N, C-alpha and C positions, 0 to 999 in steps of 0.2 A: 632579551629584556622586554617584557610586555607592559603595556600601559594599563594603569588601573582605571576603574570606572570613573573615579573622580577626575582624573586627568582628561579623559574623553569628554566628560560633561563640561568641564571648564573650557576645553578647546571649542566645542560646539557653541557654547554660550558666548565666547569671545568672537567667533566668526559671525554669529547672528547679530551681536551688538555692533560690530564694525559695519556690517551690511545695512543695518537700520540707520546708523548715523550717516552713512553715505547717501542713502535714499532720502532721508529728511533734508540733508544739506543741498543736494543736487536735484530735488524733485522737479523744479521748474525747467531746468536744462534738459533733464531726461525726457520730460513730457514734450518739450519743443522738438527735440531730436526725433522722438518716436513719431510724432505727427508729421514732421517733415519727411521722414524716411518711408513711412508705411501708409500715409493718407492717400487715397485714390482720387481726391477731388482735383479738377483741372486747375491750372494756374490762373491767377486773376488776369482779366482782360484789361488792356490799356483803356484809359478814359476816352469817351467819344469826342471827336473833334480835335484831339491833340495828336500830333504826329509823334512817332517814336524818336527818341533822341539819336542823333548820328554818333556812331561809335567808330573810332578809328581803329583799323586793324594793325597789328604789330608787324605786318609784312605787306608787300605789294605784289599784285598779280603780274604787272608788266615790268619787265626788266629794262633798265636804262643802259645803253651802251657805255662802256668806260670812256673817259676823256682821252683823246689822242694828243700826245705831245709832239710838236713838230720841231 
C-alpha cells in the first residue's frame, strides 16, 4: 500500500506545525540551554572583598574510630 502525495504533504505539514509550536512555546528555554551549553565565555568571578561561602561536604575525609563498648 503506497501513500498518496496528499498524505505525504499532510504528514510534512503536521510535523512542521508541531515543530513551530514547540519552538515558539519553548524559545526562551531553548535559548538559555543553548547559551549555557555552548557558550565559551568564562564563568562570572565572585565579587571583590567577599569570601566564597563555606559549603559542607556530604562526606568526611578523616574517619572516626567506632565507639568501644566495655
